[in-house]
PQR file of N, CA, C, O and H, with PARSE charges and radii, in Angstrom:
ATOM      1  N   MET A   1     123.475  49.475 108.628 -0.4000 1.5000
ATOM      2  CA  MET A   1     123.918  51.190 108.859 -0.0000 2.0000
ATOM      3  C   MET A   1     123.620  51.752 107.742  0.5500 1.7000
ATOM      4  O   MET A   1     122.877  52.719 107.915 -0.5500 1.4000
ATOM      5  N   GLU A   2     123.947  51.510 106.429 -0.4000 1.5000
ATOM      6  CA  GLU A   2     123.791  52.028 105.537 -0.0000 2.0000
ATOM      7  C   GLU A   2     122.370  52.407 105.107  0.5500 1.7000
ATOM      8  O   GLU A   2     122.083  53.507 104.634 -0.5500 1.4000
ATOM      9  H   GLU A   2     124.551  50.726 106.289  0.4000 1.0000
ATOM     10  N   THR A   3     121.438  51.329 105.326 -0.4000 1.5000
ATOM     11  CA  THR A   3     119.991  51.725 105.156 -0.0000 2.0000
ATOM     12  C   THR A   3     119.363  52.499 105.973  0.5500 1.7000
ATOM     13  O   THR A   3     118.174  52.778 105.819 -0.5500 1.4000
ATOM     14  H   THR A   3     121.671  50.436 105.710  0.4000 1.0000
ATOM     15  N   LYS A   4     120.115  52.956 106.977 -0.4000 1.5000
ATOM     16  CA  LYS A   4     119.557  54.107 107.955 -0.0000 2.0000
ATOM     17  C   LYS A   4     119.732  55.296 107.411  0.5500 1.7000
ATOM     18  O   LYS A   4     118.897  56.200 107.453 -0.5500 1.4000
ATOM     19  H   LYS A   4     121.081  52.730 107.102  0.4000 1.0000
ATOM     20  N   LYS A   5     120.978  55.364 106.798 -0.4000 1.5000
ATOM     21  CA  LYS A   5     121.722  56.573 106.236 -0.0000 2.0000
ATOM     22  C   LYS A   5     120.585  56.804 104.837  0.5500 1.7000
ATOM     23  O   LYS A   5     119.926  57.825 104.637 -0.5500 1.4000
ATOM     24  H   LYS A   5     121.657  54.630 106.763  0.4000 1.0000
ATOM     25  N   THR A   6     120.588  55.912 104.227 -0.4000 1.5000
ATOM     26  CA  THR A   6     119.619  56.124 103.006 -0.0000 2.0000
ATOM     27  C   THR A   6     118.136  56.505 103.335  0.5500 1.7000
ATOM     28  O   THR A   6     117.501  57.429 102.828 -0.5500 1.4000
ATOM     29  H   THR A   6     121.123  55.083 104.389  0.4000 1.0000
ATOM     30  N   SER A   7     117.727  55.654 104.243 -0.4000 1.5000
ATOM     31  CA  SER A   7     116.249  56.256 104.695 -0.0000 2.0000
ATOM     32  C   SER A   7     116.161  57.597 105.057  0.5500 1.7000
ATOM     33  O   SER A   7     115.280  58.367 104.674 -0.5500 1.4000
ATOM     34  H   SER A   7     118.243  54.903 104.655  0.4000 1.0000
ATOM     35  N   LYS A   8     117.469  57.980 106.107 -0.4000 1.5000
ATOM     36  CA  LYS A   8     117.244  59.344 106.553 -0.0000 2.0000
ATOM     37  C   LYS A   8     117.325  60.281 105.498  0.5500 1.7000
ATOM     38  O   LYS A   8     116.556  61.242 105.517 -0.5500 1.4000
ATOM     39  H   LYS A   8     118.185  57.355 106.418  0.4000 1.0000
ATOM     40  N   ARG A   9     118.285  60.121 104.420 -0.4000 1.5000
ATOM     41  CA  ARG A   9     118.380  61.042 103.515 -0.0000 2.0000
ATOM     42  C   ARG A   9     117.071  61.119 102.518  0.5500 1.7000
ATOM     43  O   ARG A   9     116.809  62.167 101.929 -0.5500 1.4000
ATOM     44  H   ARG A   9     118.909  59.341 104.405  0.4000 1.0000
ATOM     45  N   LYS A  10     116.363  60.070 102.391 -0.4000 1.5000
ATOM     46  CA  LYS A  10     115.220  59.901 101.690 -0.0000 2.0000
ATOM     47  C   LYS A  10     114.135  60.772 102.318  0.5500 1.7000
ATOM     48  O   LYS A  10     113.372  61.416 101.599 -0.5500 1.4000
ATOM     49  H   LYS A  10     116.577  59.219 102.869  0.4000 1.0000
ATOM     50  N   LYS A  11     114.057  60.801 103.607 -0.4000 1.5000
ATOM     51  CA  LYS A  11     112.959  61.323 104.310 -0.0000 2.0000
ATOM     52  C   LYS A  11     113.292  62.863 104.275  0.5500 1.7000
ATOM     53  O   LYS A  11     112.420  63.732 104.260 -0.5500 1.4000
ATOM     54  H   LYS A  11     114.677  60.277 104.191  0.4000 1.0000
ATOM     55  N   ILE A  12     114.696  63.117 104.264 -0.4000 1.5000
ATOM     56  CA  ILE A  12     115.154  64.607 104.456 -0.0000 2.0000
ATOM     57  C   ILE A  12     114.754  65.202 102.822  0.5500 1.7000
ATOM     58  O   ILE A  12     114.247  66.319 102.719 -0.5500 1.4000
ATOM     59  H   ILE A  12     115.404  62.411 104.276  0.4000 1.0000
ATOM     60  N   ILE A  13     114.960  64.569 101.896 -0.4000 1.5000
ATOM     61  CA  ILE A  13     114.876  64.961 100.458 -0.0000 2.0000
ATOM     62  C   ILE A  13     113.409  65.071 100.083  0.5500 1.7000
ATOM     63  O   ILE A  13     113.025  65.972  99.338 -0.5500 1.4000
ATOM     64  H   ILE A  13     115.372  63.662 101.980  0.4000 1.0000
ATOM     65  N   VAL A  14     112.478  64.046 100.658 -0.4000 1.5000
ATOM     66  CA  VAL A  14     111.075  64.361 100.594 -0.0000 2.0000
ATOM     67  C   VAL A  14     110.377  65.422 101.334  0.5500 1.7000
ATOM     68  O   VAL A  14     109.465  66.078 100.830 -0.5500 1.4000
ATOM     69  H   VAL A  14     112.789  63.314 101.263  0.4000 1.0000
ATOM     70  N   THR A  15     110.812  65.588 102.534 -0.4000 1.5000
ATOM     71  CA  THR A  15     110.396  66.788 103.275 -0.0000 2.0000
ATOM     72  C   THR A  15     110.700  68.034 102.785  0.5500 1.7000
ATOM     73  O   THR A  15     109.920  68.983 102.868 -0.5500 1.4000
ATOM     74  H   THR A  15     111.553  65.055 102.943  0.4000 1.0000
ATOM     75  N   SER A  16     112.106  68.104 102.130 -0.4000 1.5000
ATOM     76  CA  SER A  16     112.552  69.693 101.471 -0.0000 2.0000
ATOM     77  C   SER A  16     111.560  69.693 100.268  0.5500 1.7000
ATOM     78  O   SER A  16     111.059  70.782  99.989 -0.5500 1.4000
ATOM     79  H   SER A  16     112.739  67.333 102.062  0.4000 1.0000
ATOM     80  N   ILE A  17     111.231  68.658  99.557 -0.4000 1.5000
ATOM     81  CA  ILE A  17     110.661  68.687  98.099 -0.0000 2.0000
ATOM     82  C   ILE A  17     109.327  69.122  98.473  0.5500 1.7000
ATOM     83  O   ILE A  17     108.725  70.004  97.860 -0.5500 1.4000
ATOM     84  H   ILE A  17     111.638  67.773  99.784  0.4000 1.0000
ATOM     85  N   SER A  18     108.870  68.506  99.474 -0.4000 1.5000
ATOM     86  CA  SER A  18     107.332  68.900  99.798 -0.0000 2.0000
ATOM     87  C   SER A  18     107.195  70.289 100.428  0.5500 1.7000
ATOM     88  O   SER A  18     106.223  71.003 100.185 -0.5500 1.4000
ATOM     89  H   SER A  18     109.359  67.790  99.972  0.4000 1.0000
ATOM     90  N   VAL A  19     108.127  70.631 101.192 -0.4000 1.5000
ATOM     91  CA  VAL A  19     108.051  72.057 101.543 -0.0000 2.0000
ATOM     92  C   VAL A  19     108.204  73.078 100.460  0.5500 1.7000
ATOM     93  O   VAL A  19     107.674  74.188 100.496 -0.5500 1.4000
ATOM     94  H   VAL A  19     108.917  70.051 101.389  0.4000 1.0000
ATOM     95  N   LEU A  20     108.974  72.624  99.478 -0.4000 1.5000
ATOM     96  CA  LEU A  20     109.012  73.522  98.370 -0.0000 2.0000
ATOM     97  C   LEU A  20     107.641  73.752  97.621  0.5500 1.7000
ATOM     98  O   LEU A  20     107.182  74.850  97.305 -0.5500 1.4000
ATOM     99  H   LEU A  20     109.405  71.722  99.448  0.4000 1.0000
ATOM    100  N   LEU A  21     107.011  72.381  97.370 -0.4000 1.5000
ATOM    101  CA  LEU A  21     105.870  72.489  96.497 -0.0000 2.0000
ATOM    102  C   LEU A  21     104.749  73.115  97.299  0.5500 1.7000
ATOM    103  O   LEU A  21     103.806  73.660  96.725 -0.5500 1.4000
ATOM    104  H   LEU A  21     107.384  71.490  97.627  0.4000 1.0000
ATOM    105  N   LEU A  22     104.841  73.044  98.647 -0.4000 1.5000
ATOM    106  CA  LEU A  22     103.903  73.866  99.640 -0.0000 2.0000
ATOM    107  C   LEU A  22     104.126  75.510  99.360  0.5500 1.7000
ATOM    108  O   LEU A  22     103.180  76.285  99.221 -0.5500 1.4000
ATOM    109  H   LEU A  22     105.607  72.601  99.113  0.4000 1.0000
ATOM    110  N   LEU A  23     105.139  75.795  99.317 -0.4000 1.5000
ATOM    111  CA  LEU A  23     105.681  77.106  99.130 -0.0000 2.0000
ATOM    112  C   LEU A  23     105.308  77.756  97.681  0.5500 1.7000
ATOM    113  O   LEU A  23     105.049  78.954  97.560 -0.5500 1.4000
ATOM    114  H   LEU A  23     105.908  75.166  99.430  0.4000 1.0000
ATOM    115  N   LEU A  24     105.310  77.002  96.797 -0.4000 1.5000
ATOM    116  CA  LEU A  24     105.114  77.362  95.471 -0.0000 2.0000
ATOM    117  C   LEU A  24     103.349  77.381  95.034  0.5500 1.7000
ATOM    118  O   LEU A  24     102.778  78.084  94.199 -0.5500 1.4000
ATOM    119  H   LEU A  24     105.520  76.030  96.896  0.4000 1.0000
ATOM    120  N   VAL A  25     102.817  76.369  95.915 -0.4000 1.5000
ATOM    121  CA  VAL A  25     101.087  76.575  95.853 -0.0000 2.0000
ATOM    122  C   VAL A  25     100.838  77.603  96.754  0.5500 1.7000
ATOM    123  O   VAL A  25      99.713  78.061  96.548 -0.5500 1.4000
ATOM    124  H   VAL A  25     103.280  75.799  96.593  0.4000 1.0000
ATOM    125  N   ALA A  26     101.435  78.175  97.695 -0.4000 1.5000
ATOM    126  CA  ALA A  26     100.659  79.039  98.674 -0.0000 2.0000
ATOM    127  C   ALA A  26     101.388  80.504  98.131  0.5500 1.7000
ATOM    128  O   ALA A  26     100.847  81.564  98.444 -0.5500 1.4000
ATOM    129  H   ALA A  26     102.349  77.803  97.862  0.4000 1.0000
ATOM    130  N   PHE A  27     102.422  80.506  97.447 -0.4000 1.5000
ATOM    131  CA  PHE A  27     103.106  81.997  97.233 -0.0000 2.0000
ATOM    132  C   PHE A  27     101.985  82.803  96.459  0.5500 1.7000
ATOM    133  O   PHE A  27     101.773  83.951  96.850 -0.5500 1.4000
ATOM    134  H   PHE A  27     102.862  79.645  97.193  0.4000 1.0000
ATOM    135  N   PRO A  28     101.350  82.380  95.545 -0.5600 1.5000
ATOM    136  CA  PRO A  28     100.410  83.098  94.676  0.2800 2.0000
ATOM    137  C   PRO A  28      99.028  83.747  95.447  0.5500 1.7000
ATOM    138  O   PRO A  28      98.457  84.809  95.202 -0.5500 1.4000
ATOM    139  N   PHE A  29      98.713  82.725  96.453 -0.4000 1.5000
ATOM    140  CA  PHE A  29      97.499  83.352  97.247 -0.0000 2.0000
ATOM    141  C   PHE A  29      98.041  84.199  98.009  0.5500 1.7000
ATOM    142  O   PHE A  29      97.483  85.295  97.952 -0.5500 1.4000
ATOM    143  H   PHE A  29      99.177  81.862  96.652  0.4000 1.0000
ATOM    144  N   LEU A  30      99.101  84.130  98.861 -0.4000 1.5000
ATOM    145  CA  LEU A  30      99.781  84.806  99.693 -0.0000 2.0000
ATOM    146  C   LEU A  30     100.092  86.391  99.107  0.5500 1.7000
ATOM    147  O   LEU A  30      99.748  87.427  99.676 -0.5500 1.4000
ATOM    148  H   LEU A  30      99.555  83.240  98.908  0.4000 1.0000
ATOM    149  N   LEU A  31     100.816  86.290  97.852 -0.4000 1.5000
ATOM    150  CA  LEU A  31     100.814  87.680  97.051 -0.0000 2.0000
ATOM    151  C   LEU A  31      99.794  88.440  96.798  0.5500 1.7000
ATOM    152  O   LEU A  31      99.757  89.667  96.895 -0.5500 1.4000
ATOM    153  H   LEU A  31     101.096  85.449  97.390  0.4000 1.0000
ATOM    154  N   ASN A  32      98.687  87.502  96.365 -0.4000 1.5000
ATOM    155  CA  ASN A  32      97.343  88.259  96.007 -0.0000 2.0000
ATOM    156  C   ASN A  32      96.582  88.930  97.377  0.5500 1.7000
ATOM    157  O   ASN A  32      95.805  89.880  97.284 -0.5500 1.4000
ATOM    158  H   ASN A  32      98.717  86.505  96.286  0.4000 1.0000
ATOM    159  N   ILE A  33      96.882  88.381  98.449 -0.4000 1.5000
ATOM    160  CA  ILE A  33      96.504  89.009  99.766 -0.0000 2.0000
ATOM    161  C   ILE A  33      97.231  90.075 100.082  0.5500 1.7000
ATOM    162  O   ILE A  33      96.620  91.088 100.424 -0.5500 1.4000
ATOM    163  H   ILE A  33      97.513  87.610  98.524  0.4000 1.0000
ATOM    164  N   TYR A  34      98.616  90.089 100.041 -0.4000 1.5000
ATOM    165  CA  TYR A  34      99.408  91.067 100.139 -0.0000 2.0000
ATOM    166  C   TYR A  34      99.328  92.306  99.384  0.5500 1.7000
ATOM    167  O   TYR A  34      99.527  93.442  99.816 -0.5500 1.4000
ATOM    168  H   TYR A  34      99.113  89.267  99.763  0.4000 1.0000
ATOM    169  N   LEU A  35      98.947  91.881  97.966 -0.4000 1.5000
ATOM    170  CA  LEU A  35      98.765  93.239  96.997 -0.0000 2.0000
ATOM    171  C   LEU A  35      97.666  93.878  97.325  0.5500 1.7000
ATOM    172  O   LEU A  35      97.573  95.100  97.436 -0.5500 1.4000
ATOM    173  H   LEU A  35      98.786  90.958  97.616  0.4000 1.0000
ATOM    174  N   LYS A  36      96.501  92.810  97.549 -0.4000 1.5000
ATOM    175  CA  LYS A  36      95.250  93.572  97.692 -0.0000 2.0000
ATOM    176  C   LYS A  36      95.328  94.343  98.925  0.5500 1.7000
ATOM    177  O   LYS A  36      94.678  95.385  98.834 -0.5500 1.4000
ATOM    178  H   LYS A  36      96.576  91.816  97.458  0.4000 1.0000
ATOM    179  N   SER A  37      96.026  94.146 100.282 -0.4000 1.5000
ATOM    180  CA  SER A  37      95.947  95.051 101.223 -0.0000 2.0000
ATOM    181  C   SER A  37      96.984  96.280 101.074  0.5500 1.7000
ATOM    182  O   SER A  37      96.762  97.376 101.588 -0.5500 1.4000
ATOM    183  H   SER A  37      96.554  93.300 100.356  0.4000 1.0000
ATOM    184  N   LYS A  38      98.005  96.018 100.405 -0.4000 1.5000
ATOM    185  CA  LYS A  38      99.067  97.182 100.360 -0.0000 2.0000
ATOM    186  C   LYS A  38      99.082  97.952  99.127  0.5500 1.7000
ATOM    187  O   LYS A  38      99.667  99.034  99.179 -0.5500 1.4000
ATOM    188  H   LYS A  38      98.185  95.128  99.988  0.4000 1.0000
ATOM    189  N   LEU A  39      98.588  97.628  98.109 -0.4000 1.5000
ATOM    190  CA  LEU A  39      98.587  98.317  96.793 -0.0000 2.0000
ATOM    191  C   LEU A  39      97.955  99.857  96.989  0.5500 1.7000
ATOM    192  O   LEU A  39      98.543 100.894  96.684 -0.5500 1.4000
ATOM    193  H   LEU A  39      98.113  96.749  98.066  0.4000 1.0000
ATOM    194  N   PRO A  40      96.534  99.749  97.609 -0.5600 1.5000
ATOM    195  CA  PRO A  40      95.822 100.938  97.781  0.2800 2.0000
ATOM    196  C   PRO A  40      96.502 101.857  98.888  0.5500 1.7000
ATOM    197  O   PRO A  40      96.298 103.067  98.783 -0.5500 1.4000
ATOM    198  N   ASP A  41      97.257 101.420  99.893 -0.4000 1.5000
ATOM    199  CA  ASP A  41      97.806 102.302 100.698 -0.0000 2.0000
ATOM    200  C   ASP A  41      99.073 102.751  99.962  0.5500 1.7000
ATOM    201  O   ASP A  41      99.390 103.928 100.136 -0.5500 1.4000
ATOM    202  H   ASP A  41      97.423 100.438  99.978  0.4000 1.0000
ATOM    203  N   LEU A  42      99.929 101.922  99.084 -0.4000 1.5000
ATOM    204  CA  LEU A  42     100.944 102.363  98.446 -0.0000 2.0000
ATOM    205  C   LEU A  42     100.714 103.640  97.445  0.5500 1.7000
ATOM    206  O   LEU A  42     101.418 104.650  97.409 -0.5500 1.4000
ATOM    207  H   LEU A  42      99.672 100.966  98.942  0.4000 1.0000
ATOM    208  N   VAL A  43      99.681 103.388  96.723 -0.4000 1.5000
ATOM    209  CA  VAL A  43      99.169 104.571  95.817 -0.0000 2.0000
ATOM    210  C   VAL A  43      98.703 105.670  96.581  0.5500 1.7000
ATOM    211  O   VAL A  43      99.061 106.787  96.206 -0.5500 1.4000
ATOM    212  H   VAL A  43      99.109 102.568  96.752  0.4000 1.0000
ATOM    213  N   ASN A  44      98.010 105.580  97.532 -0.4000 1.5000
ATOM    214  CA  ASN A  44      97.324 106.652  98.722 -0.0000 2.0000
ATOM    215  C   ASN A  44      98.682 107.435  99.111  0.5500 1.7000
ATOM    216  O   ASN A  44      98.562 108.660  99.130 -0.5500 1.4000
ATOM    217  H   ASN A  44      97.720 104.673  97.838  0.4000 1.0000
ATOM    218  N   GLU A  45      99.815 106.970  99.391 -0.4000 1.5000
ATOM    219  CA  GLU A  45     100.986 107.598  99.916 -0.0000 2.0000
ATOM    220  C   GLU A  45     101.789 108.293  98.912  0.5500 1.7000
ATOM    221  O   GLU A  45     102.074 109.453  99.206 -0.5500 1.4000
ATOM    222  H   GLU A  45      99.912 105.975  99.376  0.4000 1.0000
ATOM    223  N   LYS A  46     102.188 107.880  97.874 -0.4000 1.5000
ATOM    224  CA  LYS A  46     102.970 107.919  96.938 -0.0000 2.0000
ATOM    225  C   LYS A  46     102.265 108.866  95.655  0.5500 1.7000
ATOM    226  O   LYS A  46     103.022 109.415  94.854 -0.5500 1.4000
ATOM    227  H   LYS A  46     101.956 106.937  97.635  0.4000 1.0000
ATOM    228  N   THR A  47     101.060 108.984  95.550 -0.4000 1.5000
ATOM    229  CA  THR A  47     100.721 109.939  94.622 -0.0000 2.0000
ATOM    230  C   THR A  47      99.586 110.852  95.345  0.5500 1.7000
ATOM    231  O   THR A  47      99.121 110.570  96.450 -0.5500 1.4000
ATOM    232  H   THR A  47     100.445 108.538  96.200  0.4000 1.0000
ATOM    233  N   PRO A  48      99.198 111.998  94.565 -0.5600 1.5000
ATOM    234  CA  PRO A  48      98.113 112.838  95.050  0.2800 2.0000
ATOM    235  C   PRO A  48      96.661 112.390  94.843  0.5500 1.7000
ATOM    236  O   PRO A  48      95.786 113.255  94.809 -0.5500 1.4000
ATOM    237  N   TYR A  49      96.358 111.129  94.708 -0.4000 1.5000
ATOM    238  CA  TYR A  49      94.782 110.423  94.711 -0.0000 2.0000
ATOM    239  C   TYR A  49      94.713 109.447  95.691  0.5500 1.7000
ATOM    240  O   TYR A  49      95.595 108.859  96.317 -0.5500 1.4000
ATOM    241  H   TYR A  49      97.069 110.426  94.736  0.4000 1.0000
ATOM    242  N   HIS A  50      93.429 109.376  95.713 -0.4000 1.5000
ATOM    243  CA  HIS A  50      93.098 108.447  96.874 -0.0000 2.0000
ATOM    244  C   HIS A  50      92.173 107.364  96.179  0.5500 1.7000
ATOM    245  O   HIS A  50      91.056 107.662  95.757 -0.5500 1.4000
ATOM    246  H   HIS A  50      92.712 109.853  95.205  0.4000 1.0000
ATOM    247  N   VAL A  51      92.687 106.132  96.090 -0.4000 1.5000
ATOM    248  CA  VAL A  51      92.095 104.714  95.317 -0.0000 2.0000
ATOM    249  C   VAL A  51      91.334 104.027  96.372  0.5500 1.7000
ATOM    250  O   VAL A  51      91.845 103.685  97.439 -0.5500 1.4000
ATOM    251  H   VAL A  51      93.594 105.890  96.434  0.4000 1.0000
ATOM    252  N   ASP A  52      90.088 103.829  96.052 -0.4000 1.5000
ATOM    253  CA  ASP A  52      89.308 102.694  96.710 -0.0000 2.0000
ATOM    254  C   ASP A  52      89.088 101.324  95.700  0.5500 1.7000
ATOM    255  O   ASP A  52      88.431 101.516  94.677 -0.5500 1.4000
ATOM    256  H   ASP A  52      89.673 104.106  95.186  0.4000 1.0000
ATOM    257  N   MET A  53      89.529 100.180  95.914 -0.4000 1.5000
ATOM    258  CA  MET A  53      89.350  98.956  95.192 -0.0000 2.0000
ATOM    259  C   MET A  53      88.110  98.476  95.745  0.5500 1.7000
ATOM    260  O   MET A  53      87.898  98.853  96.898 -0.5500 1.4000
ATOM    261  H   MET A  53      90.063 100.024  96.744  0.4000 1.0000
ATOM    262  N   ALA A  54      87.248  97.747  95.220 -0.4000 1.5000
ATOM    263  CA  ALA A  54      85.979  96.914  95.401 -0.0000 2.0000
ATOM    264  C   ALA A  54      86.710  95.345  95.361  0.5500 1.7000
ATOM    265  O   ALA A  54      86.861  94.621  96.345 -0.5500 1.4000
ATOM    266  H   ALA A  54      87.421  97.441  94.284  0.4000 1.0000
ATOM    267  N   GLN A  55      87.033  95.097  94.243 -0.4000 1.5000
ATOM    268  CA  GLN A  55      87.563  93.747  93.941 -0.0000 2.0000
ATOM    269  C   GLN A  55      88.932  93.750  93.237  0.5500 1.7000
ATOM    270  O   GLN A  55      89.247  94.523  92.331 -0.5500 1.4000
ATOM    271  H   GLN A  55      86.910  95.685  93.444  0.4000 1.0000
ATOM    272  N   PHE A  56      89.707  92.785  93.768 -0.4000 1.5000
ATOM    273  CA  PHE A  56      91.456  92.983  92.879 -0.0000 2.0000
ATOM    274  C   PHE A  56      91.774  91.395  93.165  0.5500 1.7000
ATOM    275  O   PHE A  56      91.748  90.730  94.200 -0.5500 1.4000
ATOM    276  H   PHE A  56      89.452  92.158  94.504  0.4000 1.0000
ATOM    277  N   ASN A  57      92.086  91.076  91.795 -0.4000 1.5000
ATOM    278  CA  ASN A  57      92.646  89.673  91.474 -0.0000 2.0000
ATOM    279  C   ASN A  57      94.123  89.989  90.761  0.5500 1.7000
ATOM    280  O   ASN A  57      94.375  90.787  89.858 -0.5500 1.4000
ATOM    281  H   ASN A  57      92.107  91.616  90.954  0.4000 1.0000
ATOM    282  N   PHE A  58      94.949  89.145  91.434 -0.4000 1.5000
ATOM    283  CA  PHE A  58      96.186  89.146  90.509 -0.0000 2.0000
ATOM    284  C   PHE A  58      96.507  87.703  90.235  0.5500 1.7000
ATOM    285  O   PHE A  58      96.667  87.009  91.239 -0.5500 1.4000
ATOM    286  H   PHE A  58      94.745  88.497  92.168  0.4000 1.0000
ATOM    287  N   ASP A  59      96.641  87.077  88.975 -0.4000 1.5000
ATOM    288  CA  ASP A  59      97.110  85.867  88.765 -0.0000 2.0000
ATOM    289  C   ASP A  59      98.601  85.994  88.411  0.5500 1.7000
ATOM    290  O   ASP A  59      98.945  86.682  87.450 -0.5500 1.4000
ATOM    291  H   ASP A  59      96.511  87.640  88.159  0.4000 1.0000
ATOM    292  N   LEU A  60      99.493  85.335  89.179 -0.4000 1.5000
ATOM    293  CA  LEU A  60     100.850  85.282  88.878 -0.0000 2.0000
ATOM    294  C   LEU A  60     101.293  84.498  87.901  0.5500 1.7000
ATOM    295  O   LEU A  60     102.324  84.813  87.306 -0.5500 1.4000
ATOM    296  H   LEU A  60      99.214  84.775  89.959  0.4000 1.0000
ATOM    297  N   ILE A  61     100.647  83.439  87.598 -0.4000 1.5000
ATOM    298  CA  ILE A  61     100.966  82.426  86.347 -0.0000 2.0000
ATOM    299  C   ILE A  61     100.666  83.090  85.075  0.5500 1.7000
ATOM    300  O   ILE A  61     101.469  83.122  84.143 -0.5500 1.4000
ATOM    301  H   ILE A  61      99.810  83.183  88.081  0.4000 1.0000
ATOM    302  N   SER A  62      99.482  83.627  85.047 -0.4000 1.5000
ATOM    303  CA  SER A  62      99.530  84.538  83.554 -0.0000 2.0000
ATOM    304  C   SER A  62      99.791  85.756  83.499  0.5500 1.7000
ATOM    305  O   SER A  62      99.915  86.279  82.391 -0.5500 1.4000
ATOM    306  H   SER A  62      98.829  83.601  85.804  0.4000 1.0000
ATOM    307  N   GLY A  63      99.931  86.474  84.619 -0.4000 1.5000
ATOM    308  CA  GLY A  63     100.221  88.111  84.862 -0.0000 2.0000
ATOM    309  C   GLY A  63      99.197  88.790  84.620  0.5500 1.7000
ATOM    310  O   GLY A  63      99.314  89.954  84.237 -0.5500 1.4000
ATOM    311  H   GLY A  63      99.830  86.049  85.518  0.4000 1.0000
ATOM    312  N   ASN A  64      97.905  88.171  84.804 -0.4000 1.5000
ATOM    313  CA  ASN A  64      96.434  89.111  84.681 -0.0000 2.0000
ATOM    314  C   ASN A  64      96.501  89.747  85.974  0.5500 1.7000
ATOM    315  O   ASN A  64      96.810  89.218  87.042 -0.5500 1.4000
ATOM    316  H   ASN A  64      97.809  87.225  85.115  0.4000 1.0000
ATOM    317  N   LEU A  65      96.121  91.144  85.715 -0.4000 1.5000
ATOM    318  CA  LEU A  65      95.881  91.690  87.081 -0.0000 2.0000
ATOM    319  C   LEU A  65      94.396  92.277  86.764  0.5500 1.7000
ATOM    320  O   LEU A  65      94.304  92.806  85.656 -0.5500 1.4000
ATOM    321  H   LEU A  65      95.871  91.574  84.847  0.4000 1.0000
ATOM    322  N   LEU A  66      93.238  92.268  87.553 -0.4000 1.5000
ATOM    323  CA  LEU A  66      92.033  92.403  87.244 -0.0000 2.0000
ATOM    324  C   LEU A  66      91.274  93.142  88.722  0.5500 1.7000
ATOM    325  O   LEU A  66      91.151  92.561  89.801 -0.5500 1.4000
ATOM    326  H   LEU A  66      93.313  91.839  88.453  0.4000 1.0000
ATOM    327  N   ILE A  67      90.854  94.483  88.428 -0.4000 1.5000
ATOM    328  CA  ILE A  67      90.604  95.350  89.383 -0.0000 2.0000
ATOM    329  C   ILE A  67      89.256  95.997  88.995  0.5500 1.7000
ATOM    330  O   ILE A  67      89.189  96.655  87.957 -0.5500 1.4000
ATOM    331  H   ILE A  67      90.955  94.955  87.552  0.4000 1.0000
ATOM    332  N   ASN A  68      88.164  95.831  89.806 -0.4000 1.5000
ATOM    333  CA  ASN A  68      86.850  95.937  89.565 -0.0000 2.0000
ATOM    334  C   ASN A  68      86.363  97.260  90.541  0.5500 1.7000
ATOM    335  O   ASN A  68      86.896  97.475  91.630 -0.5500 1.4000
ATOM    336  H   ASN A  68      88.218  95.296  90.649  0.4000 1.0000
ATOM    337  N   ASP A  69      85.451  97.967  90.075 -0.4000 1.5000
ATOM    338  CA  ASP A  69      84.851  99.018  90.861 -0.0000 2.0000
ATOM    339  C   ASP A  69      85.931  99.860  91.437  0.5500 1.7000
ATOM    340  O   ASP A  69      86.014  99.794  92.664 -0.5500 1.4000
ATOM    341  H   ASP A  69      85.018  97.792  89.190  0.4000 1.0000
ATOM    342  N   VAL A  70      86.667 100.535  90.910 -0.4000 1.5000
ATOM    343  CA  VAL A  70      87.822 101.586  91.317 -0.0000 2.0000
ATOM    344  C   VAL A  70      87.398 102.823  91.440  0.5500 1.7000
ATOM    345  O   VAL A  70      86.919 103.301  90.411 -0.5500 1.4000
ATOM    346  H   VAL A  70      86.600 100.589  89.914  0.4000 1.0000
ATOM    347  N   LYS A  71      87.423 103.570  92.477 -0.4000 1.5000
ATOM    348  CA  LYS A  71      87.145 104.796  92.763 -0.0000 2.0000
ATOM    349  C   LYS A  71      88.218 105.532  92.838  0.5500 1.7000
ATOM    350  O   LYS A  71      88.973 105.156  93.735 -0.5500 1.4000
ATOM    351  H   LYS A  71      87.811 103.182  93.313  0.4000 1.0000
ATOM    352  N   ILE A  72      88.709 106.760  92.031 -0.4000 1.5000
ATOM    353  CA  ILE A  72      89.912 107.556  92.304 -0.0000 2.0000
ATOM    354  C   ILE A  72      89.636 108.823  92.423  0.5500 1.7000
ATOM    355  O   ILE A  72      89.105 109.385  91.465 -0.5500 1.4000
ATOM    356  H   ILE A  72      88.096 107.066  91.302  0.4000 1.0000
ATOM    357  N   LYS A  73      89.916 109.518  93.560 -0.4000 1.5000
ATOM    358  CA  LYS A  73      89.646 110.557  93.996 -0.0000 2.0000
ATOM    359  C   LYS A  73      90.790 111.672  94.187  0.5500 1.7000
ATOM    360  O   LYS A  73      91.810 111.101  94.572 -0.5500 1.4000
ATOM    361  H   LYS A  73      90.348 109.061  94.338  0.4000 1.0000
ATOM    362  N   THR A  74      90.951 112.817  94.079 -0.4000 1.5000
ATOM    363  CA  THR A  74      92.159 113.485  94.270 -0.0000 2.0000
ATOM    364  C   THR A  74      92.153 114.092  95.674  0.5500 1.7000
ATOM    365  O   THR A  74      91.105 114.563  96.116 -0.5500 1.4000
ATOM    366  H   THR A  74      90.122 113.281  93.767  0.4000 1.0000
ATOM    367  N   LYS A  75      93.285 114.101  96.396 -0.4000 1.5000
ATOM    368  CA  LYS A  75      93.129 114.667  97.780 -0.0000 2.0000
ATOM    369  C   LYS A  75      92.935 116.087  97.941  0.5500 1.7000
ATOM    370  O   LYS A  75      92.234 116.493  98.867 -0.5500 1.4000
ATOM    371  H   LYS A  75      94.136 113.719  96.038  0.4000 1.0000
ATOM    372  N   ASN A  76      93.538 116.959  97.055 -0.4000 1.5000
ATOM    373  CA  ASN A  76      93.169 118.244  97.072 -0.0000 2.0000
ATOM    374  C   ASN A  76      92.390 118.708  95.951  0.5500 1.7000
ATOM    375  O   ASN A  76      92.909 118.919  94.855 -0.5500 1.4000
ATOM    376  H   ASN A  76      94.107 116.629  96.302  0.4000 1.0000
ATOM    377  N   PRO A  77      90.866 118.915  96.243 -0.5600 1.5000
ATOM    378  CA  PRO A  77      90.291 119.056  94.992  0.2800 2.0000
ATOM    379  C   PRO A  77      90.319 120.748  94.257  0.5500 1.7000
ATOM    380  O   PRO A  77      89.447 121.290  93.579 -0.5500 1.4000
ATOM    381  N   LYS A  78      91.546 121.232  94.660 -0.4000 1.5000
ATOM    382  CA  LYS A  78      91.519 122.702  94.071 -0.0000 2.0000
ATOM    383  C   LYS A  78      92.063 122.705  92.605  0.5500 1.7000
ATOM    384  O   LYS A  78      92.123 123.758  91.971 -0.5500 1.4000
ATOM    385  H   LYS A  78      92.255 120.791  95.212  0.4000 1.0000
TER
END
């Protein structure tokens, strides 16, 4: 009876740890994709500028942000 309880607990613990590790591995990639799609829209909505980015890369571990081929235009050219 007790071996079933311990094996069930081990399965729950191993499953929980594997799900957490999967989330930790996937989070930086998902954050990079989210920022790539939403950052230009956020800048375009909140500022008087229109921003186009050709290449965007964000490294969560080192904190580096790399943006290449940025085009910034004013919305009102007056």
